[in-house]
C-alpha positions as CSV (number, residue, x, y, z in Angstrom):
1,M,-46.2,-23.4,121.9
2,A,-44.6,-20.4,123.7
3,A,-41.9,-20.2,121.1
4,S,-44.4,-20.1,118.2
5,Y,-46.4,-17.4,119.9
6,V,-43.2,-15.4,120.5
7,D,-42.2,-15.9,116.9
8,E,-45.7,-14.8,115.8
9,L,-45.4,-11.6,117.9
10,H,-41.9,-10.9,116.6
11,E,-43.1,-11.2,113.0
12,R,-46.2,-9.1,113.7
13,F,-44.3,-6.3,115.3
14,S,-41.2,-6.3,113.2
15,T,-43.3,-5.1,110.2
16,D,-44.9,-1.7,109.7
17,I,-48.1,-2.7,111.4
18,S,-49.1,-0.2,114.0
19,Y,-49.4,-1.1,117.7
20,K,-52.8,-2.3,118.9
21,S,-53.6,-2.9,122.6
22,E,-55.5,-6.1,121.8
23,D,-52.2,-7.6,120.6
24,V,-50.8,-7.6,124.2
25,P,-51.5,-10.8,126.0
26,L,-53.7,-10.5,129.1
27,N,-51.7,-12.9,131.1
28,C,-48.0,-12.4,131.8
29,V,-45.8,-15.5,131.4
30,P,-44.0,-16.0,133.7
31,P,-46.3,-14.6,136.4
32,V,-45.4,-11.2,137.7
33,K,-44.4,-12.5,141.1
34,E,-41.7,-14.6,139.5
35,L,-40.3,-11.5,137.8
36,E,-39.6,-9.5,141.1
37,A,-36.0,-10.8,141.4
38,T,-35.4,-9.9,137.7
39,L,-36.8,-6.4,138.4
40,H,-34.5,-5.9,141.4
41,G,-31.5,-7.0,139.3
42,V,-32.4,-4.5,136.6
43,M,-32.8,-1.8,139.2
44,K,-29.3,-2.6,140.6
45,L,-27.7,-2.7,137.1
46,N,-29.4,0.7,136.3
47,G,-28.0,2.2,139.4
48,L,-24.5,1.0,138.6
49,V,-24.7,2.3,135.1
50,I,-25.8,5.7,136.4
51,R,-23.0,5.7,139.0
52,S,-20.5,4.9,136.3
53,L,-21.9,7.6,134.0
54,E,-21.5,10.1,136.8
55,E,-17.9,9.1,137.3
56,I,-17.1,9.4,133.6
57,A,-19.2,12.4,132.5
58,G,-19.4,14.3,135.8
59,R,-22.0,17.0,135.6
60,G,-22.6,16.2,132.0
61,A,-24.4,13.0,133.1
62,N,-27.5,15.0,133.9
63,A,-27.7,16.4,130.3
64,V,-27.1,12.9,128.8
65,T,-29.8,11.2,130.8
66,F,-32.3,14.1,130.5
67,R,-31.9,14.0,126.7
68,A,-32.4,10.2,126.6
69,G,-35.5,10.5,128.8
70,K,-36.9,13.3,126.6
71,K,-36.4,11.3,123.4
72,F,-38.2,8.3,125.0
73,G,-41.0,10.6,126.2
74,H,-41.5,11.9,122.7
75,E,-41.4,8.4,121.2
76,V,-43.9,6.9,123.7
77,A,-46.3,9.9,123.5
78,K,-46.7,9.6,119.7
79,Y,-49.4,7.1,120.5
80,F,-51.3,9.5,122.9
81,Q,-54.2,11.6,122.0
82,K,-53.1,15.2,121.2
83,R,-54.5,17.7,123.7
84,E,-54.1,21.5,124.1
85,D,-55.3,21.5,127.7
86,I,-52.3,20.8,129.9
87,E,-54.3,19.4,132.9
88,D,-56.0,16.9,130.6
89,A,-52.7,15.9,129.1
90,L,-51.2,15.4,132.6
91,H,-54.1,13.3,133.8
92,E,-53.8,11.1,130.7
93,L,-50.1,10.8,131.1
94,S,-50.5,9.9,134.8
95,D,-53.1,7.3,134.0
96,L,-51.0,5.6,131.4
97,L,-47.8,5.6,133.6
98,Q,-49.5,3.9,136.6
99,G,-47.2,1.2,137.9
100,Q,-44.1,3.1,136.8
101,Y,-44.7,6.6,138.1
102,S,-47.7,7.9,140.0
103,F,-48.1,11.7,140.0
104,E,-50.9,14.2,140.4
105,V,-51.2,17.9,139.8
106,W,-51.0,20.0,142.9
107,K,-51.7,23.6,143.8
108,P,-50.7,25.7,146.8
109,A,-53.5,26.5,149.2
110,D,-53.6,30.1,148.2
111,S,-54.1,29.3,144.5
112,D,-57.4,29.0,142.8
113,T,-56.2,26.9,139.9
114,F,-53.5,24.3,139.2
115,L,-52.1,26.3,136.2
116,I,-50.3,29.3,137.8
117,E,-49.1,32.4,136.1
118,E,-46.4,34.2,138.1
119,G,-43.4,36.4,137.2
120,G,-44.0,35.9,133.4
121,E,-44.1,32.1,133.7
122,R,-46.9,29.7,133.3
123,F,-46.4,26.5,135.4
124,I,-48.1,23.7,137.2
125,Y,-46.8,21.7,140.1
126,L,-46.6,17.9,140.0
127,V,-46.3,15.6,143.1
128,F,-44.7,12.3,142.2
129,H,-45.7,9.5,144.6
130,D,-44.8,6.0,143.5
131,C,-41.7,6.2,141.3
132,I,-39.5,3.4,140.1
133,V,-36.6,5.9,139.8
134,R,-36.9,6.7,143.6
135,Q,-37.1,3.1,144.4
136,T,-34.0,2.3,142.3
137,L,-32.0,5.0,143.9
138,R,-33.0,3.8,147.4
139,R,-32.2,0.3,146.5
140,N,-28.7,1.4,145.4
141,G,-28.1,3.9,148.2
142,Q,-27.9,6.8,145.7
143,E,-29.1,10.4,146.2
144,Q,-32.1,11.8,144.4
145,A,-32.1,14.7,141.9
146,G,-29.2,13.3,139.9
147,P,-29.0,11.7,136.5
148,L,-31.6,9.0,137.0
149,C,-34.1,11.6,138.2
150,Q,-33.2,13.7,135.1
151,T,-34.2,10.7,133.0
152,L,-37.7,11.0,134.4
153,C,-37.7,14.8,134.0
154,G,-36.8,14.4,130.4
155,Y,-39.4,11.7,129.9
156,V,-42.2,13.9,131.3
157,V,-41.0,16.9,129.3
158,G,-40.8,14.9,126.0
159,A,-44.3,13.4,126.6
160,I,-45.9,16.7,127.4
161,E,-44.3,18.4,124.4
162,E,-45.5,15.6,122.2
163,I,-49.0,15.6,123.5
164,T,-49.6,19.4,123.7
165,G,-47.2,20.6,120.9
166,K,-45.8,23.1,123.3
167,R,-42.3,23.3,124.8
168,A,-41.8,22.6,128.5
169,K,-39.3,22.4,131.3
170,L,-39.4,20.4,134.5
171,E,-37.6,21.6,137.6
172,I,-37.2,19.5,140.7
173,K,-38.3,21.6,143.7
174,H,-38.2,19.0,146.5
175,T,-37.2,15.3,146.8
176,G,-38.2,13.0,149.6
177,P,-38.5,9.4,150.6
178,N,-42.2,9.2,149.8
179,A,-42.8,12.0,147.3
180,C,-41.1,14.6,145.1
181,L,-42.4,18.0,144.0
182,K,-41.7,19.2,140.5
183,K,-42.5,22.4,138.6
184,L,-43.6,22.0,135.0
185,I,-43.0,25.3,133.2
186,L,-44.9,25.8,130.0
187,K,-43.3,27.8,127.2
């Protein structure tokens, strides 16, 4: 029975039919608990791929992974509702990414709004809490802010650009074991 269901899904999604959330099964087979070892194996492999990319491409690894993340962000966000309000776009993105990345908008204590205009720049701070990238790096004993983090930065930039129709840039301001602070610059 499982093979016929998989064949049916493959046939359904390999055509030009658009994605519908009701097509995703409610129950995961096998159960999520049984997939933990697989997830840890993929995290280890991902860390080794990134380490190898750094050895081969050097500083260029950041550009490669940022570009890949940005393309993925644009691709995924095609299905999001288009919004002009950056705070609304960020809340939607955060809600949809729960389980992979958890972030929230943040403002310094002396600021009245999340969207800050300073020195000719418009930006908003994001605090990333739960992050599969950070966990992957910790599992592999690798430092933060490198190519794997650039993948996430590219992903967020691509998604925000797709949702808002405006160009963006994401800078890592601080990395830590429990959270990272990033600055989303709007152009």
